[in-house]
N, C-alpha and C positions, 0 to 999 in steps of 0.2 A: 319347799318347792324342789322338784327334781331338776337338777342342772346337769347337762350332758355335753361332753366334748365329742363331736361327731367322729373323731378319729379313734375314740376309745371304745366304741361299740361296733357290732357287726353292721354291715350295709343293710342286711335284711331287717334288723331291729330299727335302724335309723329310718329306713324306708317306711316302716309301719307307723312310726311316730309322725313323720312328716305328712303322710296321707291322711292320718286321723286328725291332724291339726289344721291342715290347709284344705278346707272343704266347706261347702260343696264345690265341686269342680265341673264345668260344662264338659260335654262329651263330644269329641270329634269322631264321627263315624266315617272313617277314611276308606274310600274306594280307590284302588290303584290297578294298574295292569303291569305285567312284566314286559320284557323286551319282545316277547313273542305274542303279546296281546292277551295272555291268560289273566282273568280277573282275580282280585283279592279284596277282602273286606274285613276291617278290624276296627274296634273302638279304642280311643285313647283319651284319657282325662287330663293329661298335661296339655292344656289347650285354652286359647282365648283369642280375642280380637285385639289388634294393636294399632288400628288406624282406619280411617274411612276415605282418605284422599292421599295416596292410593289405598284401596281397601286391602288390608293386610291381616292375615290369620297366621298364627304360629302354633304348631303342635309338635309333640316330641315322642316318637316311638323309642323309648329308652332301651339301652342294652339290658338283656335279662340278668337279674341279680344272681340267679341260681347257677348259670353256666357261661355268662358273658357272651352269649350269642346275640346277633341282631335279628330284627323281625323282617318278614317279607315286605311289609309296607315300606320300610326304609330302603331296602334293596331295590324295590320297584321305583320309588321316587328318584333315587340316584340314577337309575337307568333311563327314565322317561321324562322326568321333570314336570309331571302332571299329577293331579289328585283331585278328587271330589270330596268335599267335606259335607256330610249329611247330618242334620241335627236330629236328636233322639227325643221322642216324646213317650208318654206312658204307654200308649197303645202298642208300641213296638219294642219295649224295653227287654222283655224276656227273650225275644228273638235276637236282639242285639247282643245280650249276654252270651247266648249260645254261640254266636259267631266268634267270640273271643277264645273259644276252644282252640288249642294248638293242633289243628289238622295238618297233615303233611303238605309239603309243597305241591302245588298243582290241584289241590282240592278247592272247589269253588264254594266259598262261604255263603254266597248268595243262595245257592241251592240248599246247602246244609241248614241254613237258618230260615229258609222259606221266604226270602225276599225277592222282589221283582227287579230285574235289571232293566234300566231305562237308559237309552242312548243319550249321551251328552251332546251338546252343540259345538263347544269350543275345545274340548279335550277328549282324549281317548277313553279314560276310565268311565265306567257306567255310574249312573245315579241310582240311589235306592228309591224306588217309586213310592214306597210307603212313608218316606220321611217328609215332614211338612215343609222343610226348607232345604234346598240342595244348592251347594256353592261350588261351581266349577272353578278350579284354580290352576294357575301356572306356578311352578316353584322357582322362586328367585334365588334362594340360597339355602344351604344346609350348614349349620354350625355344630361341630362336634365338641362336646364339653369334656370329654375324657375317653379313655379306651378300656376302662374296667367295668365290671358288672354294675349296673345301676346308673351309668353315665347317660346323660341326655343327648339327643340328636335333634336340634331345633330346626324344624322344617318351616321355612318362611315362605308363605304362599300369598300370591296376589289373586284376588277374586276377579274373574273375567266374565262370569255369568251367574246371575242369581235366579233361582226358581222358587216361588212361594205358592203353596196351596191356597186357593181362595177360601177354603174351609176355615182357615185360621185368621182371616182378616176381620177387623171391626168395620163398622159402617163408614168410618172416615178413611178406610184404606190402610190403616196401621195394623201391625200384628197384635192380636188380642192375646194377652198372656194367659188368660183362662182357657181360651180355645186351643192354643198351641200345646199347653199341658206338658212343658218340658221336664226332663229329669236330669239329675246330676249325680256324680260319684262322690262318695265319702270314704271313710276308712273301712278296712276289712271287706265284708260282703254287703255293706250298706250303700243305699242310694237315697236320694231325696226327690220327692215329687214337688215341684215348685209351688203348687197350690194346696198341698196337703201335708207334706212332711216326710219323715223317714219310712223306708221299707227295706226289706232284705231279700237278696237273691243269692243262693249258693254259688260260689265261684266254680266255673267249669274247667279250671286250669289243670286239675289233677285227674280229670275224667275225660273220656272221649264220647260225647253224646252221639247217638245214632244219626241225628240230623233230621230235619223236616222232610228231606227227600226220601227217607226210608219209612216214613209213615204211610200206611195204606191210603190210596186215593180217596176212598169213601170218607175217611176221617179228615184228610187235608182239605177236601172240598165241602166240609161241613158248613151248614148255614147257622150253626149254633156256636161252635168253637171259634175263638178269636185267634189272632196272630200270637198274642201272649200265651194263650192256652197251648197252641201248637209248639211254641218255643219251650214250654215246660215239658211237654210230652217228648220232645225231641232230645232233651238233655239227659235222658237215661242211657246207660251204657248197653243195656240189653232189655228185651221185653220179658214180662213174666212168663214162666213156663206153662205148658198146657196143664200140668198138674196143679200149679198155683191157681190158675184160672178156675179149674174144676173145684178146687177146695173153696174158693171164694163163692162159686155158684151155689154150693151146698148151704152156705150161711146167708145167701142173699137171693132167695127164690123170687123175690119181687122184681128182679132185673131180667128174668128169663123171658124171652119172646117179645121184648119191647121193640117198637118201631124205631128207626134210626134217630129221629129227632129227639125222642124222649131219652134214648140211651145216651146221646151226646149231652143232653141237659143234665142227667145224673152225673156223668163223668165230670162235667164242668163244676158241679157242686163240690166234688172231691178236690178238684184243682184249686178252688177258692180256699180250701183248708190246707193247701200244700201237700195233699196226699196223692202224689203222682202215681204211685204204684196201684192204688185202688182205682184210680181213674182209668189206667190202662186195662185193668182186669174187667171193668165194666164194658169198655170198648171192645174187648176181645171175646166177650161172651157170645155164644151162638144162640 
């Protein structure tokens, strides 16, 4: 058995071991606003529920291991003492992953990831309309566990309003676990789908996806492509060049002149195989 003294390995290595061992972890999709009301949206898997009376949630936007900086979510919570925790299901997981890209301060992750901002009733941060359960929270306390990279910042939240989509309710009014179709985080780039098992999404930490807001409207408003499809398309750093598209056209004459719905259907087939580049080439064909 491998036995490790946490003080004798790097924080990055320890972090990897811990996240691989303590899994799956539920995802807190946290919506906040800064002191000026600018929205921010980011997922965190250091998260769980810790009581029902009062209803308490705790999540931790840990200090970044690589450079010991803090995240906008923590800064916003300290400034406003409010947050909305949105749960994440399979239908929105690709967009959720895209939102974890480290866009600069002031960039609206709702727009980048293609989510709909929904006004809350008791707090200022917006809800994610696509989330099946949205929890408006007041922040009771923040506990700092350290001041070095990798240290946690435990945000203790009290739920003041719960919103549940009727689409995920069973006949008796309870949440149907098959209908809600939750996902959770595991180690590396792995997630798990509660009703089916593991799947993988490439981490967008080292890249800067173009964002759903940069996808042409005809594609964004597709009747075929799903939110997950748009999330995959939006996670590329740049679109294929005109030359790349033309070369693709020479080898795929069957895609020329297709009406929009059929073109989007073919692109979706490539996305199912994780071939995002070919999907974009189909979509960009004239």
